[in-house]
C-alpha positions as CSV (number, residue, x, y, z in Angstrom):
1,M,0.0,0.0,0.0
2,S,1.5,3.4,-1.0
3,V,1.4,6.4,1.2
4,T,-1.2,8.1,-1.0
5,E,-3.5,5.1,-0.6
6,H,-3.0,5.3,3.2
7,I,-3.8,9.0,3.0
8,N,-7.0,8.3,1.1
9,I,-8.1,5.8,3.8
10,I,-7.2,8.1,6.6
11,A,-8.7,11.2,5.0
12,S,-12.1,9.5,4.8
13,S,-12.8,10.6,8.3
14,A,-16.0,12.2,7.0
15,Q,-18.2,9.5,8.6
16,T,-16.7,10.2,12.0
17,I,-17.1,14.0,11.5
18,H,-20.8,13.4,10.4
19,A,-21.4,11.3,13.5
20,L,-19.9,14.0,15.8
21,R,-22.2,16.6,14.2
22,I,-25.2,14.4,14.9
23,F,-24.1,13.9,18.5
24,R,-23.7,17.7,18.9
25,S,-27.2,18.3,17.4
26,H,-28.6,15.8,20.0
27,G,-27.0,17.8,22.8
28,M,-23.7,16.2,23.5
29,Q,-21.4,18.5,25.4
30,T,-18.7,20.3,23.5
31,E,-15.9,19.0,25.7
32,S,-17.0,15.4,24.9
33,I,-17.1,16.2,21.2
34,H,-13.6,17.6,21.4
35,T,-12.4,14.5,23.2
36,I,-13.9,12.1,20.7
37,Y,-12.6,14.1,17.8
38,R,-9.0,14.0,19.2
39,A,-9.3,10.3,20.1
40,V,-10.7,9.2,16.7
41,V,-9.8,11.6,13.9
42,I,-6.5,13.0,15.1
43,A,-5.4,9.5,16.2
44,K,-6.2,8.1,12.7
45,L,-4.3,11.0,11.1
46,T,-1.2,10.6,13.2
47,Y,-1.2,6.8,13.5
48,A,2.4,5.5,12.8
49,S,3.2,8.9,11.3
50,S,6.8,8.6,12.2
51,A,7.0,5.8,9.6
52,W,5.2,7.4,6.7
53,W,5.3,11.2,7.2
54,G,8.6,11.6,5.3
55,F,7.1,9.9,2.2
56,T,4.2,12.2,1.9
57,T,3.9,14.8,-0.8
58,A,2.9,18.4,-0.2
59,T,-0.5,17.6,-1.7
60,D,-0.9,14.7,0.8
61,R,0.0,17.0,3.7
62,Q,-2.5,19.6,2.6
63,R,-5.3,17.1,2.4
64,L,-4.5,15.8,5.9
65,E,-4.3,19.2,7.4
66,A,-7.6,20.2,5.7
67,V,-9.3,17.5,7.9
68,I,-7.9,19.2,11.0
69,R,-8.9,22.7,9.8
70,R,-12.4,21.5,9.0
71,G,-12.7,20.1,12.5
72,I,-11.6,23.4,14.1
73,R,-13.9,25.4,11.8
74,S,-16.9,23.3,12.5
75,G,-16.3,23.4,16.2
76,L,-15.5,19.7,16.6
77,S,-12.0,20.5,17.8
78,P,-11.0,23.3,20.1
79,S,-9.7,26.4,18.4
80,N,-6.4,26.1,20.3
81,Q,-5.8,22.7,18.6
82,L,-2.6,22.6,16.6
83,S,-3.8,23.1,13.1
84,L,-0.6,21.9,11.4
85,L,-0.3,18.1,11.2
86,A,3.4,18.6,10.9
87,E,3.5,20.0,14.5
88,L,1.5,17.0,15.7
89,V,3.8,14.6,14.0
90,E,6.9,16.4,15.4
91,D,5.4,16.3,18.9
92,A,4.7,12.6,18.6
93,D,8.3,12.0,17.4
94,D,9.7,14.0,20.3
95,D,7.5,12.0,22.8
96,L,8.6,8.7,21.3
97,F,12.3,9.7,21.4
98,A,12.0,10.8,25.0
99,Q,10.4,7.5,25.9
100,V,13.2,5.6,24.3
101,L,15.9,7.8,25.7
102,Y,14.8,7.8,29.3
103,N,13.4,4.2,29.6
104,D,16.2,1.7,29.9
105,S,13.8,-1.2,29.4
106,H,12.3,0.2,26.1
107,V,12.9,-2.2,23.2
108,L,14.6,0.6,21.2
109,N,16.8,1.9,23.9
110,S,19.6,-0.6,23.1
111,L,19.8,0.9,19.6
112,L,20.9,4.2,20.9
113,P,24.6,5.0,21.0
114,M,26.4,4.9,24.4
115,A,26.0,8.0,26.5
116,N,29.0,10.4,26.3
117,T,30.3,10.8,29.8
118,R,33.0,13.5,29.3
119,I,33.5,15.9,32.1
């Protein structure tokens, strides 16, 4: 499966967005809508992004970021949500690296170079 095919599957979050709009029209609290949007849509968009993000084209990235902007614009996501997927991917990469770096029992920790102990 190519990255573009993956993007097409992920970008089809329209069903989830439609369901959230229905929930909102039936009185679901805004905070709950935001939580579900982040847990479903944002999670789908960023799933394994460290592996495929570097292979995306500018067009792919624009399509992915459009989903986030649409969520913010329609009130499904808080307005202070990062609107650039690149920032979300970078944050996820930073979190993963910190987990690997500071957890000696992490499976990837043994792949890091030895710590430099110069004084």
